N, C-alpha and C positions, 0 to 999 in steps of 0.2 A: 240723597243719592249715595249709594255705597259702592266703593271701588275695591277691586281685589288688590291684595298685596302680591305683586309678582316678583319672583326671584330671578333677576337677569343681571349679567355682569355689566352694569352701566359704568361708563366713564363719568367723571365729575360733571362735565358739560351736559351729557345726556341725562344725568340724574336731576340736575337743575331744571332742564327743559321739561322733563316728565312731570316733576312735582308742580311746576308752574301750570302745565296743561290740566292736571288733576284739580288744582285749586280753582282754575277758571270754570271747569265743569261743575264743581261742587257749588260755586257761587251762583252759577246760572240756575242750578237745580233749586237752591234755597230761595232764590228770588222769585221763581215761579210759584212755589208753594212752601211757605216757611214751616208749616207743620206737617209736611209730607213724610219725612223720616222721623221715626220715634224709636226710643229704646225702652226697656222695662222701667216702669214707674213714671214715665213722662206723662204730663197732663195733655189731654187732647181737647182743644177748644171746641165747645159746642154751645149752641144757644139754648139755655135752660127754659126760656119762655116758650119755645116751640117743642113739641114732643119729639123725642128721638128714640131709636131702638139700639140697644147695646148688642154688638155683634161679636164675632170671634176675636180674641186677643184684647178685649177690653173688660174693665171692671169699674164699678162706681164705688168710690170711697169718700166719705165725708162730703158728698155733694159734687165731687169732681170725677170726671171720667178719665181713668188711668189706663195706660197701655200695659199689658201683661206679657207681651212678646216684642221682640225687635222686628221692625218692618216698616211698611208704608201705610199711612191712613187712607182708607178708601171710603167713599160716601155714595150710597145708592138710595136716593129719596131720603127717607128718615133713618135708614140703617147706617150705622157707623161701625166699621170694623178695621182690623189691622191685618194687612196681607203680609205674611212672613216672607222674608227674603232667603234665598238659598235653601228653600225647602225642597223636599222630595216631590216627585211628580204626583200631582193630584188629578186623576183621570175624570173625564166627563164624557157622557154619551155623545157620540159624533166626532170625537177627537181623531185626527189622522195621526197614526203612530207608525214608526219604523222599528223593527225588531229583528232578532236572530233566532232561528229555530234551534231548540236545544233537545227536543225529544219528539220522536214519531210514535204516538200511542194508538190505541184502538179508536178509529174514526175521528182522530183529532191530532193536532200538532200543539206542542207547548212552545211558547215564544217568550224569549227574554225581552222585557220592555223598560228596563231601568226603573222598575217599580218594586214595591215590597213583595208582590206576588207575580208569577208568570201569567201571561195571557194564554187563552185557549182559543184556537182556531179550529172549529169543527169542519169535517169533510163536507157536511151539508151546507156550510156557510161559504163554500168556495166555488168559484166558477170552474167548470171543467176545462181542461186544456183545449178541447175542440170547440168550446163555446156553446155546447148544447145545454139545454135546460131540461133536466130529467131527474128522476129519483136515483139516488146513489145505490149501487148494488155491491155485493160482496166482492165482485171483480174490481170495482173502483177502490175498495178498501185495500185489496191486495196490491194495487198499483199506486198507493199513496206516495211511495218513495220516488215515483216517476215525476211527482209534482214538487214536493219539498223534501229535503233530507236535512240532517243535522248540520248546523253552521250556515245554512242558506239565509240570506238577508231578505226579508219580506216587508211589504207595506200593506197595512190594513186599517180598518176603522173600528173604533170601540162601539160594539153593538149594545152591550148592557153591562152593568156592574152588579155582581151577585151579592147576596147577604154576607158572605164570608170575605168580601172585598176582592175576589178574583174577577178578572176581566174576560168577557166573551167578545171575540172579534168576528168580523166578517170581511170578506173580500169578493163581493158580488159585482164588481165593476172591472172593466178592462184596465183601468188605471191602477188597480191594486194587483198584488201578486209578487212574484219573485223579482228581485233586483240584481242585475249583473253588470259587470264591466264598470266598476266604480269604487268609491271609498265610503266606508261607514265611519262617521265622526260622532263623538259624544261631547255634549256641552251640558252645563247645569240647566235643568228644566226651567228655572225661573228666568233664564235669558230668552226663552221662546214665548212669544205672545200669541194667543189664539187669534186667528183671523179667518176671513172668508176663503182665502187661498193659501194652501200649503204646498201645492204643486207648482213649480216654476220651470220655465224653459228659457234659458239664456241663449237666444237665437244666434247671436253674433259668434258664440263659441261652440254651439252645438252640444250644450250640456244640460242635463236634467238636474234639478235641485228640489229635493223633498225635505222640508223642514218639519220633522215630527214634533208633536206637542210634548212627547216624553223626553225630549232632549237628544234623541238620535237623529242625525242629519245624513241624508244620502246625496252624494255627488257622483253622477255617472254619465256615461255616454247616452245621448238622446235616443229614445225608443218611441217610435210612432204608435199611438193607440189606434188599433185597427178594428174594423167591424168583424164580429165573430163569423159571419157567413163568408166574408172574403178570406178569413184565416183558414177556414176548412178547404176552400178551393185551392188556396196557395199551398196548403200542406199536401193535397193530392198531386198537384203539379210537381212539387218539390220531390215527392217520392219517386216520380217517374224519371226525373232528370238529375237526381242527386248524384254527387261523386265526392270523393275524398278531397279533391282540390277546392271545390266550392265550399265545403264545410270549413276548411281552414281559412278561406278568405272571409267568411261570415264571422268567425270567431276572433279575427284580428282587429285590434283597436289601434288606430293610427297614433303615431308618436305625438303629433300636435294635440290630439284629443286628450291623451294621457297627461301631457304637460298642463293643459287647461284644468283638468281635474285636480292635479296637485296644487296649482296656483289658487284655485277657489278653496280647496281644503285648507291651505295654509292661511288664507284670509280669515276663514272661520276660526281657526285655532288662535290667531292673534286677537280677534274680537272676544273670544272666550277667555283668554288670558287676562285681558283688560277689564272684563266684566261688563262689556257693552251688550245691549240687546241685539240679538241676531235676527235681522230681517233681510229680505232679498235686496232692498235698497241699500242698506249699509254694507252688505257683502259685496254688491256690485261696485259701490264707491271705493271700498278698500282694494278690490281687485284692480280697478282703473288707476288708483293711486300707485300701486306697485308697478304697473306698466309705465305710467308717466314718469316715475322716478328711476326707471331702468333698473329695478331691483330684481336680482335673480330669484328663482323659486326657493332655493335652499337658504337664501339670505333673508327671506321674509320672516323667519322665526328668530332673527337676531334682535339685539337691543335697539338698534337705530330705527328699524321699521316700527317697532312698538311705540317709540317716542313720536315718530311721524304720524302714526294713526291717531294717537291720543291728541296731538296738536290739531290735526285735521278735524276730529270730532268736536273739539272745543270751538273751532272756528265755524263749523257747520251749524252747531246749535246757536251760536251767537247770531249768525246770519238769519236763521229761522225765526229768532225772536224779533228781529227788526221788521219782518214782513207782516 
């Protein structure tokens, strides 16, 4: 297990507590799998009697399998490879990603994805604002800026990876699209694990959480995913009774919701600083810990809370091992 070196103004007592918590975490990690973490030239134990396949980050020298990169040993059937840590985002088809629009081009938007190349979201790969399913026309192309403009935050899915490494995105579901009234956070992509669910709703706080596989995380006010037919009817009704006062009310985000967004955002920042895997369970536990300890939102980024989170994570993993 590899921990980040964080630069915080620790007191002597906090430094001792933090180092002790990190030692406990490393000892728990090494007990689970002694050969999990390797550095360059480390020997990877394998059974030479059984056939095995050399994967990425490995090389056979004098009958021994050696690591050629720093990382964690992974085994899939007979394949043995080393998964590099703190690597850049490596996209796969079907990944849920969060990004920021950087250019509106002809029939497409270019999206920054924390990757070596920008993603491309075609107009034909987008749901129309009214939810209708039809061919895109020249009028739709002229109205592209009514959908997304530069600096808009969007959520999409990786549709394909081109030969030159560029990513083709699509947003053909109501859960994808423009994200508003929230914060965009960035963590190292290796801290985000692929799972079946990347969209989360924290019901007790009324907050939506989207953990992008590319390391971009969205924390925002909850938005109901609605049926396209209902949306069209509602739009027609709204046009008839709309007024300036109702528009202002709809755009207003309550203070409590904004505070919840900031608290969850700071919990994610602390986990990222410590190098802990970012999952909805760990985020929720860190959030509840800050509330139970009566820690103000702005104090969550201080030294003491970092130490408390590290100690809590060590205790959580120790209890998990007992079960």
